[in-house]
Every structure is written in C-alpha cells, then in structure tokens.
LOMINU-433661 format. One record per residue (C-alpha): residue number from 1; residue in three letters; z negated, x negated, y negated. Coordinates in Angstrom, 3 decimals, padded with zeros to 6 digits. Each point is the difference from the previous one (the first is absolute). Layout:
<nodes>
(NUM, "Ala", (Z, X, Y));
...
</nodes>
This chain:
<nodes>
(1, "Met", (019.432, 006.511, 071.158));
(2, "Gly", (003.380, -000.388, -001.559));
(3, "Ser", (000.564, -002.037, -003.100));
(4, "Ala", (001.779, 001.879, -002.647));
(5, "Ala", (003.086, -001.929, -000.818));
(6, "Gln", (-000.402, -001.678, -003.402));
(7, "Ser", (003.249, -000.233, -002.536));
(8, "Pro", (001.901, -002.885, -001.109));
(9, "Pro", (-001.726, -001.384, -003.286));
(10, "Ala", (002.125, 001.573, -002.884));
(11, "Thr", (002.611, -002.111, -001.072));
(12, "Val", (000.132, 000.002, -004.394));
(13, "Ser", (003.400, 000.067, -000.887));
(14, "Gly", (001.195, -002.091, -003.269));
(15, "Ala", (000.076, 003.002, -002.137));
(16, "Ser", (-003.594, 001.344, 000.670));
(17, "Tyr", (-001.156, -003.800, -000.301));
(18, "Ala", (001.098, -000.076, -003.237));
(19, "Ala", (-000.927, 003.389, -001.224));
(20, "Ala", (-003.505, -001.384, 001.119));
(21, "Ala", (-000.004, -003.186, -001.837));
(22, "Val", (000.656, 002.146, -002.898));
(23, "Thr", (-002.450, 002.385, 000.351));
(24, "Met", (-002.634, -002.868, 000.549));
(25, "Ala", (001.748, -001.768, -003.383));
(26, "His", (-000.557, 003.634, -001.886));
(27, "Tyr", (-004.114, -000.144, 001.468));
(28, "Lys", (-000.531, -002.978, -001.079));
(29, "Ala", (001.617, -000.064, -003.299));
(30, "Ala", (-001.944, 003.297, -001.206));
(31, "Asp", (-003.330, -002.009, 001.909));
(32, "Ser", (001.093, -003.131, -002.466));
(33, "Lys", (000.142, 002.393, -002.504));
(34, "Arg", (-003.025, 002.036, 000.355));
(35, "Glu", (-002.053, -002.986, 001.267));
(36, "Gln", (001.145, -001.447, -004.395));
(37, "Phe", (-000.884, 002.719, -001.533));
(38, "Arg", (-003.623, -000.099, 001.957));
(39, "Arg", (-000.287, -003.245, -001.923));
(40, "Tyr", (000.705, 001.335, -002.869));
(41, "Leu", (-002.562, 002.098, 000.208));
(42, "Glu", (-002.381, -002.549, 001.205));
(43, "Lys", (000.676, -002.308, -002.526));
(44, "Ser", (000.461, 002.609, -003.341));
(45, "Gly", (-003.684, 001.397, 000.948));
(46, "Val", (001.026, 003.265, 001.136));
(47, "Leu", (-001.314, 000.255, 003.598));
(48, "Asp", (-003.013, -001.302, -000.973));
(49, "Thr", (-000.805, 002.746, -002.864));
(50, "Leu", (001.364, 002.484, 002.452));
(51, "Thr", (-002.252, -001.355, 003.090));
(52, "Lys", (-003.213, 000.081, -002.852));
(53, "Val", (001.109, 004.084, -001.381));
(54, "Leu", (000.152, 000.341, 003.568));
(55, "Val", (-002.990, -001.141, 001.241));
(56, "Ala", (-002.008, 001.528, -002.782));
(57, "Leu", (001.741, 003.492, 000.669));
(58, "Tyr", (-000.862, -000.694, 004.006));
(59, "Glu", (-003.918, -000.960, -001.156));
(60, "Glu", (000.065, 003.356, -001.838));
(61, "Pro", (-003.231, 002.009, 001.810));
(62, "Glu", (001.433, 003.149, -002.043));
(63, "Lys", (003.928, -000.113, 000.427));
(64, "Pro", (001.653, 001.264, -003.021));
(65, "Asn", (002.072, 003.198, -000.169));
(66, "Ser", (003.317, -002.082, -001.155));
(67, "Ala", (000.053, -003.462, 001.303));
(68, "Leu", (003.218, -000.587, -001.245));
(69, "Asp", (-002.418, 000.564, -004.004));
(70, "Phe", (-002.058, -002.082, 002.051));
(71, "Leu", (002.251, -002.889, 000.038));
(72, "Lys", (001.502, 000.470, -003.313));
(73, "His", (-003.340, -000.247, -001.549));
(74, "His", (-001.209, -002.693, 001.437));
(75, "Leu", (003.587, -001.777, -000.727));
(76, "Gly", (-000.181, 001.011, -003.878));
(77, "Ala", (002.965, 002.108, 000.796));
(78, "Ala", (-001.487, 003.413, -000.752));
(79, "Thr", (-000.474, 001.427, -003.666));
(80, "Pro", (-003.162, 001.031, -000.970));
(81, "Glu", (000.191, 004.276, -000.091));
(82, "Asn", (-002.601, -000.248, -001.982));
(83, "Pro", (-000.110, 002.630, -003.038));
(84, "Glu", (-002.080, -002.396, -002.189));
(85, "Ile", (002.984, -002.203, -000.140));
(86, "Glu", (002.508, 002.705, -000.640));
(87, "Leu", (-002.629, 000.670, -003.299));
(88, "Leu", (000.071, -003.664, -001.061));
(89, "Arg", (003.505, -000.060, 000.039));
(90, "Leu", (000.587, 002.985, -002.156));
(91, "Glu", (-002.480, -001.292, -002.106));
(92, "Leu", (001.749, -003.006, -000.357));
(93, "Ala", (003.627, 001.813, -000.761));
(94, "Glu", (-001.666, 002.101, -003.075));
(95, "Met", (-001.473, -003.923, -000.735));
(96, "Lys", (003.286, -001.133, -000.417));
(97, "Glu", (001.004, 002.904, -001.546));
(98, "Lys", (-002.745, -000.209, -002.537));
(99, "Tyr", (000.535, -004.160, -000.611));
(100, "Glu", (003.767, 001.123, -001.022));
(101, "Ala", (-000.495, 002.419, -002.297));
(102, "Ile", (-001.933, -003.029, -001.848));
(103, "Val", (002.327, -002.201, 000.343));
(104, "Glu", (002.255, 002.403, -002.319));
(105, "Glu", (-002.850, 001.321, -001.813));
(106, "Asn", (-000.562, -003.976, -001.070));
(107, "Lys", (003.158, -000.619, -000.661));
(108, "Lys", (000.539, 002.661, -002.533));
(109, "Leu", (-003.614, -000.859, -001.988));
(110, "Lys", (001.317, -003.610, -000.403));
(111, "Thr", (002.699, 001.714, -001.505));
(112, "Lys", (-001.484, 002.103, -001.995));
(113, "Leu", (-002.437, -002.832, -001.446));
(114, "Ala", (002.936, -002.010, -000.862));
(115, "Gln", (001.612, 002.280, -002.385));
(116, "Tyr", (-003.386, -000.026, -001.856));
(117, "Glu", (-000.656, -003.963, 000.518));
(118, "Pro", (001.748, -002.274, -002.864));
(119, "Pro", (002.739, -001.894, 001.906));
(120, "Gln", (-001.510, -003.350, 001.133));
(121, "Glu", (001.437, -002.310, -003.490));
(122, "Glu", (-001.779, 002.027, -001.974));
(123, "Lys", (-003.459, -000.777, 001.613));
(124, "Arg", (000.737, -003.526, 000.182));
(125, "Ala", (000.911, -000.288, -003.704));
(126, "Glu", (-003.801, 001.776, -000.778));
</nodes>
C-alpha cells in the first residue's frame, strides 16, 4: 500500500496570528467578566437563593402549571391575587376618607365652640 502524501504544516502569517491573539484576548475578557459577575451573584446570595428555589421546584411532587409563578411566589416577588386583599385595600381607602371627613368636622366644631366660650383672659379673672 502506498502512503498518502501529507501536506506540509500550515504556516501562520503574522496577520493571522495577530487576529487569533485578539480573538483569544476577547474570549478571556468575556470569561473574566462572566467570572466577576458569577462571583458577585455568589457573594450577594443570589446563586444560593436561586438554587434553593429551583431545588424546591424540583422536589415538588406535582409540578405547578407555571414554573415562573412558582419562582416568583417563592422569591417573594408575586403579588397575591387574593380577593380578600383587594377588599382590605378598598376598606382602607374608605376609612381614610372617613378619617379626613372627621378631622374636617372636628376643626369646624372647634371653631364653633370657640365662638361660645369666653376668651382665655376672662376665664382667668373669674
């Protein structure tokens, strides 16, 4: 059997080498930024918290219909869709209005009362 002729090793021109070096430097910079960001997330507890929530989702016997809602709920970002909360908000708004009305009525009654009370100087003289 004849051996196949091997091609000579490829030579890298100076321009190709420079381009390859720039590309490698770019990848290293991106990796460095990724690593810094990963350390930041780890230091701030984000990775640990996300891991715990994802493990909780994994361990759920019946997976929820919406994994995103599960994550939001367990991260505390979900706003409850409870009708009772909406009723409480409405009641709070009504109570604030009543309070403002009572404060205004109190001011009017104090003004009216001041008309019928003798001035402070006359009270001291008695």
